[in-house]
C-alpha positions as CSV (number, residue, x, y, z in Angstrom):
1,X,47.2,11.7,-36.6
2,X,48.1,13.9,-33.6
3,X,45.0,15.0,-31.7
4,X,44.7,17.6,-29.0
5,X,41.8,17.6,-26.5
6,X,41.7,20.8,-24.4
7,X,39.8,20.3,-21.1
8,X,40.5,16.7,-21.7
9,X,40.3,15.8,-18.0
10,X,36.8,17.0,-17.7
11,X,33.5,15.2,-18.3
12,X,33.2,15.6,-22.1
13,X,36.9,15.7,-22.7
14,X,37.7,12.5,-21.0
15,X,34.8,10.8,-22.8
16,X,36.3,12.0,-26.1
17,X,39.6,10.5,-25.1
18,X,37.9,7.1,-24.7
19,X,36.1,7.5,-28.0
20,X,39.2,8.3,-30.0
21,X,41.2,5.5,-28.4
22,X,38.3,3.1,-29.4
23,X,38.0,4.3,-33.0
24,X,41.6,5.1,-34.0
25,X,45.3,4.5,-33.3
26,X,46.0,8.2,-33.1
27,X,48.3,9.9,-30.6
28,X,46.3,12.1,-28.1
29,X,47.5,15.1,-26.2
30,X,45.4,16.4,-23.3
31,X,45.8,20.0,-22.1
32,X,43.9,20.9,-18.9
33,X,44.5,23.4,-16.1
34,X,42.6,21.1,-13.7
35,X,40.6,24.0,-12.2
36,X,37.3,22.1,-12.4
37,X,38.4,18.7,-13.6
38,X,40.4,15.7,-12.4
39,X,43.4,14.0,-13.9
40,X,42.0,10.7,-12.5
41,X,39.5,10.7,-15.4
42,X,42.3,9.9,-17.9
43,X,44.8,8.2,-15.6
44,X,44.1,4.8,-17.0
45,X,44.9,5.9,-20.5
46,X,48.1,7.8,-19.9
47,X,51.0,6.1,-21.6
48,X,52.1,5.5,-25.2
49,X,49.0,7.0,-26.9
50,X,47.7,9.6,-24.3
51,X,49.9,12.4,-23.0
52,X,49.0,15.0,-20.4
53,X,50.1,18.7,-20.3
54,X,49.0,20.9,-17.4
55,X,48.3,24.2,-19.0
56,X,45.7,27.0,-19.3
57,X,44.4,27.7,-22.8
58,X,44.4,31.4,-21.9
59,X,48.2,31.2,-21.9
60,X,49.3,32.2,-25.4
61,X,52.3,29.8,-25.1
62,X,49.7,27.2,-26.0
63,X,50.2,28.3,-29.6
64,X,53.8,27.3,-29.6
65,X,53.0,24.0,-27.9
66,X,50.4,23.2,-30.6
67,X,53.0,24.0,-33.3
68,X,55.8,22.1,-31.7
69,X,53.6,19.0,-31.3
70,X,52.5,19.3,-34.9
71,X,48.8,18.8,-34.0
72,X,46.4,17.9,-36.7
73,X,43.0,18.2,-34.9
74,X,41.9,20.1,-31.8
75,X,38.8,19.3,-29.7
76,X,38.1,22.3,-27.4
77,X,36.2,21.5,-24.2
78,X,38.1,23.8,-22.0
79,X,35.6,25.9,-20.0
80,X,33.6,25.5,-16.8
81,X,30.2,24.2,-17.8
82,X,28.3,23.9,-14.6
83,X,26.6,26.9,-13.0
84,X,28.2,25.9,-9.7
85,X,31.6,26.5,-11.2
86,X,31.0,29.4,-13.5
87,X,29.1,31.4,-10.9
88,X,32.1,31.0,-8.5
89,X,34.6,31.7,-11.3
90,X,32.9,34.2,-13.7
91,X,36.0,36.0,-14.9
92,X,38.0,32.8,-15.5
93,X,34.9,31.3,-17.4
94,X,34.8,34.3,-19.7
95,X,38.5,34.2,-20.3
96,X,38.4,30.5,-21.1
97,X,35.6,31.2,-23.6
98,X,37.1,34.2,-25.3
99,X,40.8,34.5,-24.7
100,X,41.2,30.7,-24.8
101,X,39.4,30.3,-28.1
102,X,41.4,33.2,-29.7
103,X,44.6,31.3,-28.8
104,X,43.3,28.2,-30.5
105,X,42.1,30.1,-33.5
106,X,45.6,31.7,-33.9
107,X,47.1,28.2,-33.6
108,X,45.2,27.0,-36.7
109,X,45.4,30.2,-38.8
110,X,47.3,29.5,-42.0
111,X,47.3,25.7,-41.4
112,X,45.2,22.8,-42.4
113,X,44.3,22.0,-38.8
114,X,40.7,21.3,-37.8
115,X,39.2,22.7,-34.6
116,X,36.0,21.5,-32.9
117,X,34.5,24.0,-30.5
118,X,32.1,23.0,-27.8
119,X,29.5,25.7,-27.5
120,X,26.2,25.4,-25.6
121,X,22.5,25.7,-25.7
122,X,22.9,28.6,-23.2
123,X,23.7,30.9,-26.2
124,X,19.9,30.9,-26.6
125,X,19.4,32.2,-23.1
126,X,15.8,32.2,-21.7
127,X,14.5,31.3,-25.1
128,X,11.3,33.0,-26.4
129,X,10.7,30.2,-28.9
130,X,10.8,26.4,-28.7
131,X,12.2,24.2,-29.9
132,X,15.4,26.2,-30.5
133,X,17.0,26.0,-33.9
134,X,20.3,27.3,-35.0
135,X,18.8,30.4,-36.7
136,X,17.3,31.7,-33.4
137,X,19.4,34.5,-32.0
138,X,18.5,34.0,-28.4
139,X,17.3,36.0,-25.4
140,X,20.3,36.6,-23.1
141,X,20.8,39.0,-20.2
142,X,24.2,40.5,-21.0
143,X,24.9,41.7,-17.4
144,X,23.3,38.8,-15.4
145,X,25.2,36.4,-13.2
146,X,25.1,33.7,-15.9
147,X,26.4,36.0,-18.6
148,X,30.0,35.1,-18.0
149,X,29.1,31.7,-19.5
150,X,26.2,32.6,-21.9
151,X,27.8,35.7,-23.3
152,X,31.3,34.2,-23.2
153,X,30.1,31.4,-25.4
154,X,28.3,33.8,-27.7
155,X,31.4,35.9,-28.0
156,X,33.5,32.8,-28.8
157,X,31.1,32.0,-31.7
158,X,31.3,35.5,-32.9
159,X,35.1,35.4,-33.0
160,X,35.2,31.9,-34.6
161,X,33.0,33.1,-37.5
162,X,35.1,36.2,-38.0
163,X,38.2,34.0,-38.3
164,X,36.3,31.7,-40.7
165,X,35.3,34.7,-42.9
166,X,38.7,36.4,-42.7
167,X,41.2,33.5,-42.6
168,X,39.2,30.5,-44.0
169,X,40.0,28.3,-41.0
170,X,38.2,25.0,-40.5
171,X,36.2,25.2,-37.3
172,X,33.1,23.1,-36.4
173,X,30.9,24.6,-33.7
174,X,28.3,22.5,-31.8
175,X,25.7,23.8,-29.4
176,X,25.4,21.1,-26.8
177,X,22.2,20.5,-24.8
178,X,22.5,19.2,-21.2
179,X,24.8,16.2,-21.6
180,X,24.9,13.8,-18.7
181,X,26.3,10.3,-17.9
182,X,29.3,8.4,-16.6
183,X,32.3,10.7,-16.2
184,X,30.4,13.5,-14.4
185,X,31.8,14.6,-11.1
186,X,29.6,13.8,-8.1
187,X,30.3,17.4,-7.1
188,X,29.3,18.7,-10.5
189,X,26.3,20.7,-9.4
190,X,24.2,20.1,-12.5
191,X,20.6,18.8,-12.4
192,X,21.0,15.0,-12.9
193,X,24.3,14.7,-11.0
194,X,22.8,16.8,-8.1
195,X,19.6,14.7,-7.9
196,X,21.5,11.3,-8.0
197,X,24.1,12.4,-5.5
198,X,21.5,13.8,-3.1
199,X,19.3,10.7,-3.5
200,X,22.1,8.3,-2.9
201,X,23.2,10.2,0.2
202,X,19.5,10.4,1.5
203,X,19.8,14.2,1.4
204,X,17.0,16.5,0.3
205,X,16.7,16.7,-3.5
206,X,16.7,20.4,-4.3
207,X,14.7,22.0,-7.1
208,X,15.4,25.7,-7.8
209,X,12.2,27.4,-8.8
210,X,8.8,25.8,-9.5
211,X,10.3,22.7,-11.2
212,X,8.1,23.4,-14.2
213,X,11.1,24.6,-16.3
214,X,12.3,22.1,-18.9
215,X,15.5,20.6,-20.1
216,X,16.4,18.1,-22.8
217,X,19.0,15.6,-21.6
218,X,21.3,13.9,-24.0
219,X,23.3,10.8,-22.9
220,X,27.1,11.4,-23.1
221,X,27.7,8.5,-25.6
222,X,25.2,10.1,-28.0
223,X,26.8,13.6,-27.7
224,X,30.3,12.2,-28.2
225,X,29.3,10.2,-31.2
226,X,27.7,13.3,-32.8
227,X,30.8,15.4,-32.2
228,X,33.1,12.6,-33.6
229,X,31.0,12.4,-36.7
230,X,31.0,16.2,-37.0
231,X,34.7,16.4,-36.8
232,X,35.2,13.7,-39.4
233,X,33.0,15.3,-42.0
234,X,35.0,15.7,-45.2
235,X,33.7,19.2,-45.9
236,X,33.9,22.3,-43.8
237,X,30.8,23.1,-41.7
238,X,28.4,25.9,-42.5
239,X,27.3,27.4,-39.2
240,X,26.8,25.9,-35.8
241,X,24.7,22.8,-35.2
242,X,22.6,21.7,-32.2
243,X,23.5,18.4,-30.6
244,X,21.0,17.1,-28.0
245,X,18.0,14.9,-27.4
246,X,14.7,16.7,-28.2
247,X,12.8,14.7,-25.5
248,X,11.8,17.5,-23.1
249,X,11.4,16.9,-19.4
250,X,10.4,19.2,-16.5
251,X,12.9,19.4,-13.7
252,X,10.2,18.2,-11.3
253,X,9.7,15.1,-13.5
254,X,13.4,14.3,-13.4
255,X,13.5,14.7,-9.6
256,X,10.5,12.4,-9.0
257,X,11.9,9.8,-11.5
258,X,15.3,9.6,-9.9
259,X,13.9,9.6,-6.4
260,X,11.6,6.6,-7.2
261,X,14.4,4.8,-9.1
262,X,16.7,5.1,-6.1
263,X,14.0,4.2,-3.4
264,X,15.7,6.9,-1.4
265,X,14.5,8.5,1.9
266,X,15.2,11.9,0.4
267,X,12.4,14.4,0.2
268,X,12.0,16.9,-2.7
269,X,12.4,20.5,-1.6
270,X,11.9,23.7,-3.5
271,X,14.4,26.5,-3.3
272,X,14.4,30.1,-4.7
273,X,14.6,30.3,-8.4
274,X,18.1,30.9,-9.8
275,X,18.7,34.2,-11.6
276,X,18.2,34.1,-15.4
277,X,17.3,30.3,-15.3
278,X,16.0,29.3,-18.8
279,X,12.4,28.2,-18.6
280,X,12.3,25.9,-21.7
281,X,15.1,24.0,-23.4
282,X,14.5,21.8,-26.4
283,X,16.7,21.5,-29.4
284,X,15.7,21.3,-33.0
285,X,18.1,18.7,-34.3
286,X,17.1,18.6,-38.0
287,X,20.4,20.0,-39.1
288,X,22.4,17.3,-37.2
289,X,20.1,14.6,-38.6
290,X,20.7,15.8,-42.2
291,X,24.4,16.7,-41.9
292,X,25.6,13.9,-39.6
293,X,23.0,11.2,-40.2
294,X,22.7,11.2,-36.4
295,X,19.9,10.9,-33.8
296,X,20.3,10.0,-30.1
297,X,20.3,6.2,-29.5
298,X,20.3,5.9,-25.7
299,X,16.9,6.3,-24.0
300,X,16.4,8.6,-21.1
301,X,15.5,5.6,-18.9
302,X,18.6,3.6,-19.9
303,X,20.9,6.7,-19.6
304,X,19.7,7.5,-16.0
305,X,20.2,3.9,-15.0
306,X,23.8,3.9,-16.4
307,X,24.5,7.2,-14.6
308,X,23.2,6.0,-11.3
309,X,25.4,2.9,-11.6
310,X,28.4,5.1,-12.2
311,X,27.6,7.4,-9.4
312,X,27.1,4.5,-6.9
313,X,30.6,3.2,-7.8
314,X,32.2,6.7,-7.3
315,X,30.4,7.4,-4.0
316,X,31.1,3.9,-2.6
317,X,34.8,4.3,-3.5
318,X,34.9,7.3,-1.2
319,X,33.5,5.5,1.8
């Protein structure tokens, strides 16, 4: 087959490249505008089976490219996913979420192509119920500083399901919960990458707010395995599914655990709470268990150790 991975130079996209190379002999095309990613993430795989095209999915010429390449499957990861990036680039984030997905939907309309779309737990906003299941509509501030991402992803899902109802396209939507692991940028700005980078550099480990807010962290190999299984289901999907690890941790717990594991001189400091920061995040993954026969396999402890090892190698390479 001929597979396209948009955002394929980013964290999840580059890990999906590795997964497909491991599992198949398929030809892979990566499209990325490199705005928040790095081509180095796929450099080792470029050649006969992996091809790179620098392009923005908001450019409607991508439809012609997909048709000319005769693509069979598309994995869409093209959107800034870290608050650091989407707070700095709110308009581009919204455009990637909405205009970008419309281009991809138009490219599969009237064809047998399959499209996987990477949505997010942020569609639930500052959830009023926990754990969050797929039937929960969420609690999102539509004009807040995070709405470019939260509402952008919600609008993308709305558009996808209108295309499914009107054009019977095959799209599989997954709401991902706080994926972490090797492949993340040391400048990523998300919780685990921040804490590890700060700890390794003996800088203050910064917690925004009280630290009592929770997240459920899923190791990247588990997330990618679930996505791959989802894309390879024989039947079309009925609605979005949560992909994540339901083991809930407070931000404070994570900071203390990483600090102790690194034996760093870093202190833990508390900063002002970020606007619209969700207070609880825990997925109900019953749907993924039933549909995909999937549960996370990598423990939190093992995942953190692997991530620290990766970050050490990246930071040491810069010295």
